[in-house]
C-alpha positions in Angstrom: 88.3 93.5 112.5 85.7 96.1 113.3 83.5 97.7 110.6 83.5 101.4 110.6 80.3 103.3 109.5 81.9 104.4 106.2 82.5 100.8 105.2 79.0 99.7 106.3 77.5 102.5 104.1 79.7 101.4 101.1 78.8 97.8 101.6 75.1 98.5 101.8 75.0 101.0 98.9 77.4 99.4 96.5 78.7 95.9 97.3 75.6 94.1 98.5 73.3 95.2 95.5 76.0 94.4 92.9 75.8 91.0 91.1 79.2 91.1 89.4 82.6 92.5 90.5 85.7 93.3 88.5 88.9 93.1 90.4 92.0 94.7 89.0 94.6 93.7 91.5 98.2 94.9 91.6 100.9 92.4 92.6 101.7 93.1 96.3 104.4 90.9 97.8 103.5 88.0 95.5 99.7 88.3 96.2 97.0 90.9 96.6 97.0 94.1 98.6 96.2 93.5 102.3 93.5 96.2 102.2 91.6 94.1 99.7 91.8 91.1 102.0 90.8 93.3 104.9 87.7 94.4 103.0 86.6 90.8 102.6 87.3 90.0 106.2 85.0 92.8 107.5 82.2 92.3 105.0 79.0 90.4 105.5 80.1 87.4 103.4 76.7 85.8 102.9 74.9 89.0 102.0 77.7 90.6 100.0 79.5 87.8 98.1 77.6 84.5 98.0 76.5 83.4 94.5 77.9 86.5 92.8 80.4 86.6 89.9 83.8 88.1 89.6 86.3 88.9 86.8 90.0 89.1 87.7 92.8 91.1 86.1 96.3 91.1 87.6 98.8 93.8 87.0 102.5 94.1 87.8 105.6 95.8 86.7 107.2 92.3 86.6 106.8 89.5 84.1 104.1 87.4 85.7 101.2 89.9 85.8 100.3 88.9 89.3 99.4 85.3 88.4 100.1 84.1 92.0 97.9 86.9 93.4 95.1 86.0 91.1 95.3 82.4 92.3 95.2 83.6 95.9 92.2 85.9 95.1 90.5 83.1 93.3 90.8 80.8 96.4 89.5 83.6 98.6 86.5 84.3 96.3 85.7 80.5 96.0 85.7 80.3 99.8 83.1 83.1 99.8 81.1 81.2 97.1 81.9 83.7 94.4 81.9 82.3 90.8 85.1 83.4 89.1 85.2 83.9 85.4 87.8 81.5 83.9 89.5 84.1 81.7 91.8 85.7 84.2 94.0 88.3 82.6 97.6 88.9 83.8 99.0 92.2 82.6 102.8 92.2 82.9 105.2 95.1 82.7 102.2 97.5 83.0 104.5 100.5 83.5 105.8 100.0 79.9 102.3 99.8 78.4 101.2 103.2 79.6 102.0 106.7 78.3 103.6 109.4 80.5 100.1 110.3 81.9 99.4 106.7 83.1 97.0 105.9 80.3 97.1 102.4 78.9 98.1 102.7 75.2 99.3 99.3 74.2 96.8 98.2 71.5 97.3 94.4 72.1 96.6 94.7 75.8 93.6 96.9 75.1 92.2 94.3 72.7 92.5 91.4 75.3 91.0 93.6 78.0 88.0 94.3 75.6 87.7 90.6 74.9 87.8 89.7 78.6 85.1 92.3 79.4 82.8 91.2 76.5 83.1 87.6 77.8 82.2 88.8 81.3 79.2 90.7 80.2 77.8 87.4 78.8 78.9 85.4 81.9 
């Protein structure tokens, strides 16, 4: 794949200087969206990803919260030498946890998200 100038600018300005990443990945055909994989494929892996940390949250309208996709994403990130936080959060039936405006309103889910984020801050 060929990098376009817009991606190169984003990579230089945002991805490369970052030390931690939070991935909220929707389930897409039992895995992650292809555009996310394409981003990894065209990035400078050593500069952008090696030795950095990641937090994973999977979301789906089904019952598994993208568990399989988070496993795939973990394998990809490990290949790129990214350290993945062990508390990976699957959020199932996400469409039933939001109000009519798309705002997450389920208090239990909000609490586990907060716990996951607090752990990641210390990671």
